[in-house]
N, C-alpha and C positions, 0 to 999 in steps of 0.2 A: 493603742489600750490594753497589750497586757502589760508596759509599765506603768501603765499609770494604774491598775489594778495593784502591783507586788505594791509599790511604792504608799499608795493606802494599807493598805497590808501590813505592813515595814511601821508604818507611822502606829498604828491600831498597835499592834504587835510591843512598839518599843512606849508607847504610856501606858498601860496595862503593865507590862513587867518594870519600867522603872518608878514609877510612883509621881509622873507628872515631873521626875526632873529631864532636867534635858540631857541628853544622850548626843555624842556626836556619828556621826553616820557616814564611814569610807565611800563614799560612791563610787568613787573607780572603781575598785573590790567589786560589788555590787553590780557595776556596768558588766565588768568582765568575766563576771557568773552568768549575768542575764543573758551577756551574746553566751558565750558557750550553751546553753540550754536551748537557747534559739538557734543555733546549729545544730543539735543533735537531736534538736526535734524536726528539724528541715531534714534531717540525712536520716529519720525513722518513717518520714513522709514520701523520703522517694523510695527507700526501697520499701513501704509496702506500697505503695503503685506500683510500681515495678514486677511484686510478686501480683498484685492483685488487678488490673490494666495488660492490655494487649491493646492497642492503635487507637488508646481515648476509648473503648470498652469495657468496660468491667467486668470478672469473672462470672456475677450471676449474671450479670443484662447476655455474654457471649453460653453464657450454659441452659435458658432458660430456649436460644436459640438454638441451639444443639441438639437438647433435648426433647422438641418440637420431631425431630426426625430421628431419632434413636428408638429404635424399637427390641419389643424379644431382649435376647439376652445386656444389650447393651443401654435397653432404655432406663433412662434415668441419671445415665451417667456423665453427663454433658459434664458438672462439676470439674470429676476426676478428669477426665480429656481436659476441658481447659487449663484445670490449675497443673498438671505434672508439665505441659507443653509450652504453659510459659514459663516454669519454676528451669524447663531444658535450651527455653532461648527459639521456641514454634512454635509456628501458627494454627493457633488450634484450631481453624477452620481444615486448610492443609492435610491435620492429619486424622480427623472428623468426615472428608472427606475421601481419602482412601481407608478407610476402616468402613465406609458403606458400600462401595465397589469393592472393595476386597470380601466382605463379607455378607454382605445381601441383606443388612443388619434396619436399610429404611422398610422392610415389610420384615420376613422373619430370616429371623439367623440361620448360616449354614450351618450344619453338622457341628463342622473343622472348629464354632466357635462356639458353639452351644453345649456342646461333649467336651471338647481342647479345651475353649477356654482360648483360642488361636482368634485373633482376632485381623492379621497382618498375610495370611497365608505361607504363613514361614515354614522353612522345613527345620532339621533337625530333632537332636535328642535334647528329652526323653520325647520318642516316639507317640502318633497321639493311634491308642490301638493297634500298634506294633505296624502300620506306615511310616513312611514317613515326615511328616509332618509333624509340627512339633507338638505336644502338649504342656500348658499353663495349669499350676494349681490353684489358680482365681485366674478369673477375667483382668482383674485390674492389674497384676502380674504380666498377662494375654496383651493388655492395651499399654503397659509400659514400653515391653520390647520393642509392640508393635510403634511407637513414638520412639525410642531409643534409636531404631534400625531407620525412620523415614530420617530423624535429629539430625544419622551420621552424610549424608546428601545436604539437608540444609548448614550445617555448618565451612561445608566445601563452598558454600557457593550457590548452592541449587535450591531453589528458594520458591518455586513456582514446578506443577503438576508438572507442565510440558517439559521442564529440565531434570524434573526425579524420573520419569515416564522412560527413556528407555534404558536406563539402567536399572528401574526398578521391577520392569513388564515388559512380557513380551507380546500383551497387546497394539497394537499400533494404535487403537483409542479409548487407550488407558488414560488418558491426560482429558478427554473431549469428557469422555465421563466423568473422574474425578473434579472436574469445572464445574460439573453441569450439579454433583451436589450441592461443591462451594454456593455456587451462587444463590443455591435451595437455603443453605445455613444463614447463609446473610443475610437473608428479609427478614 
């Protein structure tokens, strides 16, 4: 269909500018450029889908699901979490499930999240109010840090809450709780 539209357009163009004189069209040249354009379009489409889908779901579909359960300080951050998770190659449901477990933002976010933008219970400097837990300048910085920390496990092949849990949390029921959130988020 694209090719037939292109040939019609070329014919009209040729008639307008040639004064209805017959002109010779190099079809091999056109074919090669059309093929290059199609390959470029397919490449851009692949890149777009890579950045805007996860396991067949669009960013908007995932963000809508996440936003149903993100409250308090994380309210409305579903798209940000989804896009950043996909950008770094991580499951946005797992990232959000961990954040919900660590922050309590399914209801009202923890003090650490509300005051220090810390969504992962991360320790470090600068300290939050002089404590050992890290403070972030914005909630987006805190989200990125939490996702990057989780992604460090993800890149090592630890891609489930059960696999990450023993390395990430001391609570033996952590994975069960994270999976409960993941199951709610996916509905």
